[in-house]
C-alpha positions in Angstrom: -3.8 -14.3 -17.8 -1.7 -15.2 -14.8 1.3 -16.2 -16.5 1.0 -13.1 -19.3 1.4 -10.6 -15.9 4.3 -12.6 -14.4 6.3 -12.4 -17.4 5.8 -8.7 -17.8 6.7 -8.7 -13.6 9.3 -10.2 -14.8 10.3 -8.2 -17.6 9.9 -4.8 -15.4 12.1 -6.2 -12.8 15.1 -7.3 -15.5 14.9 -3.7 -17.0 15.9 -0.3 -16.2 18.7 -1.1 -14.0 20.0 1.4 -11.6 23.6 1.5 -9.3 22.3 -0.3 -6.1 24.6 2.7 -4.4 22.0 4.8 -5.7 19.7 3.4 -2.7 20.1 5.7 0.6 22.3 3.1 2.8 19.5 2.8 5.4 16.3 2.5 2.7 15.4 -1.3 2.2 13.2 -1.9 -1.4 12.9 -5.6 -1.9 10.3 -8.7 -3.4 10.6 -11.7 -1.1 8.2 -14.2 0.3 6.8 -13.4 3.9 7.2 -15.5 6.7 5.0 -16.0 9.8 6.4 -16.2 13.3 4.2 -17.4 15.5 3.6 -16.1 19.5 1.7 -16.5 22.5 -0.4 -13.5 21.2 -0.5 -12.6 17.5 1.4 -13.6 14.5 4.6 -11.9 13.1 5.4 -11.7 9.6 8.9 -11.1 8.8 11.1 -11.4 5.4 14.6 -12.1 4.4 16.9 -9.5 2.5 20.4 -10.0 2.1 21.2 -12.3 4.7 18.9 -10.3 7.2 15.5 -10.3 8.8 13.0 -7.7 8.9 10.1 -7.4 10.8 7.0 -6.6 8.6 3.8 -5.8 10.9 1.4 -7.9 13.2 -1.3 -10.4 11.7 -3.8 -7.4 12.3 -7.5 -7.0 10.3 -7.4 -5.3 6.8 -8.8 -1.5 8.7 -4.7 -1.6 9.7 -2.5 1.0 8.5 -0.7 -1.8 6.7 -2.0 -4.9 5.7 -0.3 -7.7 6.5 1.1 -10.3 3.8 0.0 -13.7 2.4 1.5 -17.1 2.8 1.5 -18.4 -1.1 2.6 -14.5 -2.5 5.6 -12.2 -2.5 5.6 -9.5 -1.1 7.8 -5.8 -2.0 8.6 -4.4 1.0 9.5 -0.5 0.4 10.8 0.7 4.5 13.7 2.3 6.1 15.6 0.1 8.7 15.6 1.5 11.8 18.1 0.4 13.9 18.3 2.2 16.7 14.5 0.8 17.6 14.5 -2.8 19.2 13.9 -5.7 16.8 10.4 -7.3 16.9 10.1 -11.3 16.8 13.8 -11.2 15.8 12.8 -8.9 13.0 15.1 -5.6 12.5 12.0 -2.9 12.5 11.1 -1.0 8.9 10.1 2.1 9.8 8.1 3.4 7.5 7.4 0.3 5.8 5.0 -0.4 2.8 3.9 -3.6 1.7 2.5 -4.5 -1.5 1.4 -8.2 -1.8 1.9 -9.1 -5.6 -0.5 -11.1 -7.6 1.3 -14.4 -8.9 1.0 -17.6 -6.8 4.5 -18.9 -5.1 4.2 -22.2 -3.7 7.8 -21.5 -2.0 6.2 -19.1 0.2 5.4 -21.0 3.0 7.7 -20.8 5.7 5.8 -20.7 9.7 8.2 -20.6 12.3 7.1 -22.2 15.5 6.5 -19.3 18.9 9.2 -18.5 21.2 8.9 -17.1 24.5 11.4 -14.6 23.9 9.3 -13.4 21.0 5.7 -12.9 23.0 3.8 -10.0 22.5 1.6 -7.4 24.1 -1.3 -6.6 21.2 -3.4 -3.8 21.2 -6.5 -4.3 18.2 -6.8 -1.2 16.2 -10.8 -1.6 16.5 -12.9 -3.5 18.5 -13.2 -7.0 17.3 -16.2 -8.2 14.8 -16.8 -7.6 11.4 -16.3 -4.2 9.5 -19.7 -2.5 8.5 -21.4 -1.4 5.4 -19.4 -1.3 1.6 -15.7 -1.7 1.5 -15.0 1.7 0.1 -16.9 3.8 2.5 -17.0 1.4 5.6 -14.2 3.4 7.9 -15.0 6.6 9.7 -13.5 9.2 8.6 -11.3 11.7 10.5 -11.7 14.7 12.1 -13.4 17.6 9.8 -11.1 20.7 10.0 -12.6 24.3 10.4 -11.7 24.8 6.6 -12.8 21.4 4.9 -10.3 20.7 2.8 -10.2 21.1 -1.2 -7.3 18.8 -2.6 -6.7 15.2 -1.4 -4.4 12.4 -2.2 -4.7 8.5 -1.8 -2.1 6.3 -2.2 -2.1 2.5 -2.9 -0.1 -0.8 -2.5 1.8 -1.7 -6.2 -0.3 -2.3 -8.9 -3.0 -1.9 -6.2 -6.5 -0.4 -5.9 -9.1 1.0 -3.4 -8.7 -1.0 -0.5 -10.3 -1.2 3.2 -7.6 1.2 4.6 -8.6 4.1 1.8 -12.3 4.1 4.0 -12.1 6.8 5.6 -10.3 9.0 3.2 -12.6 8.4 0.3 -15.5 9.6 3.6 -13.9 12.9 4.0 -13.5 13.4 0.5 -17.3 12.7 -0.1 -18.0 15.1 3.5 -15.9 17.7 2.2 -17.6 17.7 -1.8 -20.9 18.6 0.2 -19.8 21.1 2.5 -18.1 22.9 0.0 -21.1 22.8 -2.7 -18.5 21.2 -5.1 -19.4 21.9 -8.7 -16.4 20.1 -10.6 -14.0 16.9 -9.4 -10.7 16.7 -11.0 -9.2 13.4 -10.4 -6.2 12.3 -11.5 -4.1 8.6 -11.7 -1.1 8.3 -11.4 1.4 4.7 -12.5 4.9 4.2 -9.9 7.9 2.7 -10.5 10.2 1.3 -7.6 13.9 1.5 -7.2 14.6 -1.8 -5.3 17.3 -2.5 -3.4 19.7 -4.7 -5.9 19.5 -1.8 -8.3 16.7 -2.6 -10.7 13.3 -1.2 -10.9 10.5 -2.4 -11.1 7.2 -0.6 -12.9 3.3 -1.1 -12.3 0.7 -2.3 -15.0 0.6 0.3 -17.9 -3.0 0.4 -17.4 -3.2 1.1 -13.4 -3.2 5.0 -13.5 -6.5 4.9 -15.8 -8.1 2.1 -13.5 -7.2 4.2 -10.2 -8.9 7.5 -11.1 -11.7 6.2 -12.8 -12.3 3.8 -9.7 -12.5 6.9 -7.5 -14.9 9.0 -10.1 -17.3 5.3 -9.9 -17.5 5.1 -6.4 -17.9 9.0 -5.3 -20.9 8.6 -8.0 -22.3 5.4 -6.3 -21.9 7.0 -3.1 -24.4 10.0 -4.2 -21.9 12.6 -5.5 -23.4 12.8 -8.6 -24.7 16.7 -9.3 -21.1 17.1 -10.1 -18.7 17.5 -13.0 -16.0 14.6 -13.0 -13.0 15.4 -15.1 -10.8 12.5 -15.2 -7.3 11.8 -16.3 -4.1 9.8 -15.2 -0.8 9.6 -16.9 0.3 7.2 -17.9 4.3 7.4 -18.0 5.4 6.0 -14.7 7.1 8.6 -11.9 11.1 8.3 -12.1 11.4 6.1 -9.2 14.5 7.3 -6.5 14.5 4.7 -3.9 11.2 6.8 -2.0 9.0 5.4 -4.2 5.5 4.5 -2.5 4.3 8.3 -3.1 4.3 7.9 -6.7 1.5 5.6 -6.7 -1.3 7.5 -6.2 -4.5 9.4 -7.3 -5.1 13.3 -6.5 -8.9 14.4 -6.0 -9.1 18.3 -6.8 -12.3 20.0 -5.3 -13.9 22.9 -7.3 -16.7 25.4 -7.4 
């Protein structure tokens, strides 16, 4: 299965070629091995592309907005080079940045750089230490509820990804809004994305991912007790057209109706 998935990934990289100059000048979309740089406080994650080193994120826990990559796997990096910001750990800052760990093992992705005094950082953890509580999908606190609950929500995904810890607050907000509004139906639509890389090729998500995303969201909401509503679940198998700013193409939209 891994071999098949790897072949599909290589095929996607080799097809749908687009001129590299179509990507905005400071946009950086690339696949690379992540690099770990040690520091006296917390490790940094970096990646090299086209002869330049980029800062990706710090080593934080799964509740952070940007989940760190893994050694032993390549990572899809999507970001904008913020050249007006000071470098971090010797790398150009990407802001915003989206990271997607690719599932195929790559033993060459094993670079660790030693700590250097000039790269020491001040690190504030995103939450108090200790294990996360509760189930994965609903473990996080929901954002403060607005005066009138939202009726339309959008979940964003890693490339070829499903629900992860950072979605917890958003799922909780959907659940709370549905109960507050007395929703009678929940319309869920899954979308499949593609990414225009900086080298001009296009990377396309696996064919079944839109369906898996939509059905998983419905399953999680039902499992959390939202089972007295009608679920209308659909998906779009055709990938969204990539233009370089493509993270938003990987999404599920949820609309509450009553």
